[in-house]
LOZALO-456561 format. One record per residue: residue number from 1; residue in three letters; chain; x, y, z of N, C-alpha, C, O in turn. Coordinates in nm, 3 decimals. Layout:
<sites>
SITE num residu chaine     n.x     n.y     n.z    ca.x    ca.y    ca.z     c.x     c.y     c.z     o.x     o.y     o.z
SITE NUM    Ala      A       X       Y       Z       X       Y       Z       X       Y       Z       X       Y       Z
...
</sites>
This chain:
<sites>
SITE num residu chaine     n.x     n.y     n.z    ca.x    ca.y    ca.z     c.x     c.y     c.z     o.x     o.y     o.z
SITE   1    Met      A   6.521  15.294  11.477   6.629  15.224  11.545   6.643  15.083  11.487   6.544  15.013  11.470
SITE   2    Glu      A   6.765  15.044  11.458   6.789  14.908  11.413   6.754  14.813  11.526   6.764  14.848  11.643
SITE   3    Asn      A   6.714  14.691  11.489   6.690  14.596  11.598   6.780  14.475  11.585   6.825  14.437  11.476
SITE   4    Leu      A   6.803  14.416  11.699   6.899  14.308  11.709   6.859  14.186  11.627   6.943  14.127  11.559
SITE   5    Lys      A   6.732  14.150  11.632   6.690  14.028  11.562   6.719  14.037  11.412   6.767  13.940  11.352
SITE   6    Glu      A   6.690  14.152  11.352   6.715  14.168  11.208   6.864  14.169  11.177   6.908  14.110  11.078
SITE   7    Gln      A   6.942  14.236  11.261   7.086  14.242  11.239   7.152  14.105  11.253   7.239  14.069  11.173
SITE   8    Leu      A   7.109  14.029  11.353   7.165  13.895  11.371   7.144  13.810  11.248   7.237  13.746  11.197
SITE   9    Lys      A   7.022  13.809  11.199   6.991  13.726  11.082   7.062  13.777  10.957   7.118  13.698  10.881
SITE  10    Met      A   7.060  13.909  10.937   7.122  13.966  10.818   7.272  13.935  10.814   7.325  13.893  10.711
SITE  11    Ile      A   7.340  13.955  10.925   7.484  13.931  10.929   7.513  13.782  10.911   7.606  13.745  10.839
SITE  12    Arg      A   7.435  13.697  10.976   7.455  13.552  10.961   7.441  13.511  10.815   7.522  13.433  10.764
SITE  13    Leu      A   7.339  13.562  10.749   7.317  13.526  10.608   7.426  13.584  10.519   7.469  13.518  10.424
SITE  14    Gln      A   7.471  13.705  10.548   7.580  13.764  10.470   7.708  13.682  10.482   7.785  13.672  10.387
SITE  15    Lys      A   7.729  13.623  10.599   7.847  13.539  10.622   7.825  13.396  10.573   7.913  13.312  10.585
SITE  16    Arg      A   7.707  13.371  10.516   7.671  13.239  10.462   7.678  13.128  10.567   7.724  13.017  10.540
SITE  17    Glu      A   7.631  13.162  10.685   7.626  13.066  10.795   7.483  13.017  10.813   7.388  13.094  10.801
SITE  18    Thr      A   7.468  12.890  10.840   7.337  12.838  10.877   7.325  12.846  11.029   7.423  12.867  11.099
SITE  19    Leu      A   7.203  12.829  11.077   7.186  12.824  11.222   7.264  12.706  11.280   7.318  12.716  11.391
SITE  20    Ala      A   7.271  12.597  11.206   7.343  12.479  11.255   7.492  12.506  11.269   7.553  12.468  11.370
SITE  21    Thr      A   7.552  12.571  11.170   7.696  12.599  11.181   7.724  12.703  11.288   7.824  12.695  11.359
SITE  22    Leu      A   7.634  12.802  11.300   7.652  12.902  11.405   7.637  12.837  11.543   7.708  12.873  11.637
SITE  23    Ser      A   7.547  12.743  11.553   7.529  12.669  11.678   7.656  12.592  11.714   7.699  12.592  11.829
SITE  24    Asp      A   7.714  12.527  11.615   7.839  12.453  11.638   7.952  12.545  11.684   8.030  12.509  11.773
SITE  25    Lys      A   7.960  12.662  11.625   8.068  12.756  11.657   8.049  12.824  11.792   8.146  12.860  11.858
SITE  26    Thr      A   7.923  12.843  11.833   7.896  12.919  11.955   7.862  12.832  12.075   7.877  12.874  12.190
SITE  27    Gly      A   7.816  12.709  12.049   7.769  12.624  12.158   7.629  12.661  12.203   7.582  12.612  12.306
SITE  28    Ile      A   7.562  12.748  12.127   7.425  12.789  12.159   7.331  12.704  12.075   7.350  12.690  11.954
SITE  29    Asp      A   7.231  12.647  12.139   7.136  12.559  12.071   7.070  12.629  11.952   7.043  12.749  11.958
SITE  30    Ile      A   7.045  12.555  11.846   6.982  12.608  11.725   6.849  12.676  11.758   6.820  12.784  11.706
SITE  31    Ser      A   6.769  12.613  11.842   6.638  12.670  11.874   6.651  12.804  11.946   6.568  12.893  11.928
SITE  32    Val      A   6.754  12.819  12.027   6.777  12.945  12.097   6.822  13.052  11.998   6.774  13.165  12.003
SITE  33    Leu      A   6.913  13.017  11.907   6.955  13.112  11.804   6.836  13.157  11.719   6.824  13.274  11.685
SITE  34    Ser      A   6.751  13.063  11.685   6.632  13.095  11.608   6.542  13.193  11.683   6.486  13.285  11.623
SITE  35    Lys      A   6.527  13.173  11.812   6.446  13.264  11.894   6.508  13.403  11.898   6.435  13.503  11.901
SITE  36    Phe      A   6.641  13.412  11.900   6.706  13.543  11.894   6.668  13.614  11.765   6.635  13.733  11.766
SITE  37    Glu      A   6.674  13.541  11.653   6.647  13.600  11.522   6.500  13.634  11.504   6.466  13.719  11.421
SITE  38    Lys      A   6.413  13.571  11.577   6.269  13.600  11.569   6.227  13.705  11.672   6.112  13.749  11.673
SITE  39    Gly      A   6.319  13.743  11.758   6.288  13.842  11.860   6.211  13.787  11.978   6.154  13.863  12.057
SITE  40    Leu      A   6.208  13.656  11.990   6.136  13.592  12.099   6.221  13.582  12.226   6.170  13.555  12.335
SITE  41    Arg      A   6.349  13.603  12.208   6.442  13.596  12.319   6.559  13.690  12.290   6.592  13.715  12.174
SITE  42    Ile      A   6.621  13.741  12.394   6.736  13.831  12.378   6.858  13.760  12.435   6.854  13.708  12.546
SITE  43    Pro      A   6.969  13.759  12.359   7.088  13.693  12.411   7.145  13.767  12.532   7.128  13.889  12.546
SITE  44    Asn      A   7.212  13.692  12.618   7.284  13.760  12.727   7.420  13.803  12.671   7.454  13.773  12.557
SITE  45    Gly      A   7.497  13.872  12.752   7.626  13.924  12.706   7.723  13.816  12.660   7.793  13.835  12.561
SITE  46    Ile      A   7.727  13.706  12.731   7.818  13.596  12.695   7.777  13.535  12.561   7.862  13.506  12.477
SITE  47    Gln      A   7.646  13.515  12.542   7.598  13.460  12.415   7.628  13.556  12.300   7.669  13.514  12.192
SITE  48    Leu      A   7.607  13.685  12.324   7.634  13.784  12.220   7.783  13.785  12.184   7.817  13.794  12.066
SITE  49    Asp      A   7.870  13.775  12.283   8.014  13.767  12.256   8.046  13.647  12.168   8.124  13.658  12.073
SITE  50    Ala      A   7.986  13.533  12.198   8.011  13.411  12.121   7.963  13.427  11.977   8.029  13.381  11.884
SITE  51    Ile      A   7.848  13.491  11.959   7.795  13.512  11.824   7.885  13.608  11.746   7.916  13.582  11.630
SITE  52    Glu      A   7.925  13.717  11.810   8.014  13.812  11.742   8.146  13.745  11.703   8.197  13.769  11.594
SITE  53    Lys      A   8.199  13.664  11.790   8.325  13.595  11.760   8.306  13.495  11.646   8.388  13.490  11.554
SITE  54    Ala      A   8.199  13.416  11.651   8.173  13.314  11.549   8.150  13.376  11.412   8.189  13.319  11.310
SITE  55    Leu      A   8.086  13.493  11.409   8.058  13.560  11.282   8.170  13.656  11.242   8.160  13.726  11.141
SITE  56    Asn      A   8.275  13.659  11.323   8.392  13.744  11.296   8.352  13.890  11.282   8.391  13.959  11.188
SITE  57    Ile      A   8.273  13.936  11.378   8.231  14.075  11.379   8.328  14.151  11.469   8.330  14.132  11.590
SITE  58    Lys      A   8.407  14.235  11.407   8.511  14.304  11.482   8.459  14.432  11.549   8.510  14.472  11.654
SITE  59    His      A   8.360  14.493  11.490   8.305  14.614  11.550   8.200  14.576  11.654   8.166  14.458  11.668
SITE  60    Arg      A   8.150  14.672  11.723   8.057  14.647  11.832   7.913  14.684  11.796   7.834  14.720  11.883
SITE  61    Lys      A   7.879  14.676  11.668   7.745  14.715  11.624   7.637  14.635  11.696   7.540  14.693  11.746
SITE  62    Leu      A   7.652  14.504  11.702   7.551  14.423  11.770   7.543  14.458  11.918   7.434  14.465  11.975
SITE  63    Arg      A   7.656  14.481  11.979   7.659  14.515  12.122   7.584  14.647  12.147   7.511  14.658  12.245
SITE  64    Thr      A   7.603  14.745  12.060   7.536  14.874  12.075   7.385  14.857  12.063   7.310  14.912  12.144
SITE  65    Ile      A   7.339  14.782  11.964   7.196  14.757  11.947   7.141  14.681  12.066   7.033  14.713  12.117
SITE  66    Trp      A   7.215  14.581  12.112   7.175  14.499  12.227   7.156  14.586  12.351   7.056  14.573  12.422
SITE  67    Leu      A   7.253  14.673  12.376   7.244  14.761  12.493   7.125  14.856  12.482   7.054  14.879  12.580
SITE  68    Ala      A   7.104  14.911  12.363   6.991  15.002  12.343   6.858  14.931  12.370   6.769  14.988  12.434
SITE  69    Glu      A   6.845  14.808  12.323   6.721  14.732  12.345   6.703  14.700  12.493   6.590  14.701  12.543
SITE  70    Lys      A   6.812  14.672  12.563   6.802  14.645  12.706   6.756  14.770  12.782   6.676  14.760  12.875
SITE  71    Ile      A   6.807  14.886  12.743   6.767  15.010  12.809   6.619  15.038  12.784   6.545  15.070  12.877
SITE  72    Val      A   6.576  15.025  12.659   6.436  15.049  12.627   6.346  14.952  12.704   6.241  14.991  12.756
SITE  73    Lys      A   6.387  14.827  12.710   6.308  14.728  12.783   6.298  14.764  12.931   6.193  14.747  12.993
SITE  74    Glu      A   6.407  14.814  12.987   6.411  14.845  13.130   6.334  14.971  13.164   6.258  14.974  13.261
SITE  75    Ile      A   6.351  15.077  13.085   6.290  15.204  13.123   6.186  15.255  13.024   6.124  15.358  13.047
SITE  76    Gly      A   6.167  15.185  12.917   6.079  15.231  12.809   5.936  15.258  12.850   5.866  15.334  12.783
SITE  77    Tyr      A   5.891  15.198  12.957   5.752  15.215  12.997   5.736  15.307  13.117   5.625  15.323  13.167
SITE  78    Glu      A   5.844  15.365  13.162   5.835  15.459  13.271   5.784  15.593  13.217   5.810  15.628  13.102
SITE  79    Asp      A   5.712  15.667  13.300   5.645  15.789  13.257   5.734  15.887  13.181   5.693  15.939  13.077
SITE  80    Asn      A   5.853  15.912  13.231   5.939  16.014  13.170   6.051  15.956  13.084   6.140  16.031  13.041
SITE  81    Ala      A   6.050  15.828  13.058   6.161  15.763  12.989   6.182  15.813  12.847   6.296  15.823  12.801
SITE  82    Leu      A   6.074  15.844  12.777   6.087  15.883  12.638   6.084  16.034  12.617   6.086  16.081  12.503
SITE  83    Asp      A   6.080  16.111  12.725   6.079  16.258  12.716   6.218  16.312  12.690   6.236  16.434  12.679
</sites>
């Protein structure tokens, strides 16, 4: 499964954006964006929308990965979740 942290960084670098410019475009602090890319924090829906808009991502690839990670986090440790 693809993960959000890798996709965020890969897309940002492909678009030749620095964390500073992405921060300016999204209003999200640089340290928070860095934590997203390191997997130390997960963006909320509003933050993800701002990132997708700033990086001009028209498809919902990040949203799909984000939702999948939220589901795994929520039920991934339940007895029958992975059956």
